[in-house]
N, C-alpha and C positions, 0 to 999 in steps of 0.2 A: 922910171914912169910906169913900167909895166908891172913891177912891183906894188905899185900904189893903186894901179886898175884892178889888181889882183884882190887887194885887201879890201879896196871899194865893193867888189863884187861878191866878196864872201859876205860882208856885213849886210849888204842888200839880200843875200840868200838866206840869211839867218832872221833878218826883219820880216821877210815872207813867211818863213816857217812859223814864227811867233804870231804873227797876224793871222795865219789860218788857226792856231790853237786858240787864240783869243776869241774869233768869230765863232768858232764852234761852241765854246764853253758859253757865251752870252746868248747864241742863238738856240742852245738846247732848252732855254727857258719857253721857247715858242711851240716844243714838242710835246705830244701827248706823252711820250716815254722818253723824258730828257736823258737818262743814264747812258744810253750809248754813245751819243754826240759828245755829252760831258766828258765821259772816260777817254775818249778819242782825243778830244780838244786838249785835255790835260796832259796826255802822253806826248803830243805834238809840242805842246808848250814846255815840257820837260827837256825833250830832245833839243829843241832851239834854245834853250837856257843853258844846257851841257855845251852845245856848240858854240855859243855865244862867250862862255868861260873859256872854251878851247882857243879863243881867238888871241887869248893874250898868253898862250903858250909859246915856248922857243920855236916850236914847229907845228903852227896851226893847221887845222883840216883844211886841205885844199879844195878849190873850187869843184875839181871833178869828186873830191868826196863829199861835198855837200850835195851834188847833183845824184850821186848814187844814194845818199840818203833819203833824198825826195823821191826818188824813183821807188826804193823799197819800201819807204811809208806809204807812198802813194798807193803803190799796188796793193799793199795788205788793205787799205783803206776802202779802196776800190771793191775788193771782194765782200768785206763787210758791208757796207754801204750799198751794194747793189742787191745784197741778201735782203736788207730790210727794207730796200725801196721795192723791190718787185715780190718778195715772197712774203715777209711778216707785215709790211706795209706799216710799219710803226714810226718811221724815222726818214726822213728825206735830205738831211743836211751832209751826212758822211760822204756820200758817193761823188756828189759835184765837187766838193772842197777837195777830196783826196784827188778826183780828176785833175784838178787845176796844179796839184803838186806832181801828180805822175807825168801830166804835160810838160811841165817846167823841167823835172829832171831827165825825161828821156829827149825832149827837144835840145835842152842844153848839152848832153852828152854827144848827140848828133853834130852839133854846130862845133864843139871843141875837137872832135875828129874828122871834120868835113874836108880838109884840106888832104889828108891821107886817104881817101876814099877815091876809088876810079869811078867812072862816069855811070855804069851801071848801079853801083852802090849808093851813088849821090840821088839817081833817079828814085831808087828803092827807098831812101831815107825821106826823100820830098814826098812820095806816096804815102809813108808810114806818118808823117807829120799831118797830111791832109785827112788820113783816117783818124787820127787822135783829135785833131780838131774838131770834125764832125761827130765824133763819140762824146767829146767833151760838151759841144753845143745841145746835143740831145740830152746828156746829164743835166745840164743847167736847165733846160726847159721842162723836161719831165720832173726834175725834183724842185728847183726854186720856183718856177713860174707856175706849173700846173700841179704841184704835188698835192695830192687829196689823201686825207688821213681820217675820213669818217669812221671807218671801223676801228681805226686805232684810239679816236677820241671817245667812241662808245665803249671800248674795253677800258681805256683809263677812267672813264665816268663810274664803272662798275667797280674798279679797284679803290678809287677814291670813296664810294658808297660803302664798300666792304670796312673802310678806315673809319668810317664815321665821319667824313668830310663832305658836308652838303653844300655849304654855300662859301664864297670867297672865290679868289682867282683860281686855286687849284682844286675847288670842290667839284663834285659829282655835277651839279647845275650848270657850271661853267664847262666843263667837257661835255655834257651832252648837249649842250646848245651848238657846238661844233661837230657833232656827232651824225650830222645828215648831209645829204648831198643830192643836187638835181640829177645827177647821172647814175646813182645808186640808191634807186630808190626802195629797195627792200630794206634799206637800213633806217630809212626816215621812219616809220611806224614804231621802231624799238627806241628811237630817241624820243620820239613825241610822248610815248606812254610813260617813259622814265621821266621826262619833265614835268607831265602832268600829276604824278604821284609825288614827286619831290616837292613842288609847289604847293600840293594839298598839305604835304607834311611840315612845311615851315608856315602855313597858315596864309600864303600869297594865292588866295582863291582866284583873283582876278587873272593873273598869269597861267593859273592852272586850267580856267576856263579857255584862255587863247590856245593853249596847247591841245586843249581836248578837242577843240573844233577843228584843229589842223591834223589831228590824228583821226577824226571822223571824215575829214576829206579825202584821207587816203585809204578808205575802208573800214577804219576802226580797229578793236583789239583783236579781230579775226584774222588780221594780217601778221599778229605778233605770236609767237610760239608761247604757250602758256608757261613754258618754264622760266622764261626771260621776266616774265611779270612776277611769277612766284619768287624769283631769287629777289628782285627789288622790294617785294614786301617783305620777305625774310630779313633782309639787311635793315630795313627801316624798324621793323619789330625788334631786331636787337638793339638798335640805337634808342628806341623809346617803345617800351612794350604796349602803350596806350595808343599807339598809332594806328591800331585795328581801327579804332572809332573815326579815325580821319580818312581812312582809305576805302575805297569802294570794294565790295566782296571780290573774291577771284570767281571766275565762271564756275569752276567747279564746284565752290561754296553755294554761289547763286542757285545753281542747279538742284 
């Protein structure tokens, strides 16, 4: 009976690892820069697949082995994810899902050794679990619930523009439409002026007028660095040299 329970628990942990990998791979599509979460998801999926194959070996990986894997992979993912979450601000998925793995791994290791601990160690372990739970709650709240990526979306929009992708799901317009935020008002004019120029470029004058009005409401082009506008014009001119006839003159040209 105990052997059966151990076998079932191992498969549950394998399923948990594979589930995290699949969520990261599919969730990466909603990120402005999908590569980090996609790579990490494939790495977890590969590890989970190897562990699943190992279940059919004469001596499969033990439950404690699975928990160690979850702890190590989760701790590495936390370092990478928090870096992206707080510093680069380009990705919000890796940190919370790595936190789930780390909490399961560490919590499972504590539970398996609980009977061997003295009273002080048990209280210390309990407080550590409380801290882990609080930290994981913060990661979920900060990353999945209020994760804001306006700067990253603007960066992704410029990357798409440099590649010549204007319209479509991954185009510059779609990225810049997500590149503004009520709490980061300094980014809004950058997105508005980009959307104004891009819609002029594709001939959508109605949308261009809407974004121009939004730009004027936040102070106009004076709130945008000239280098940003020049970079947009330069990228559009590379795509279509005749775009200069569609775009308004730059401020230095007008002067």
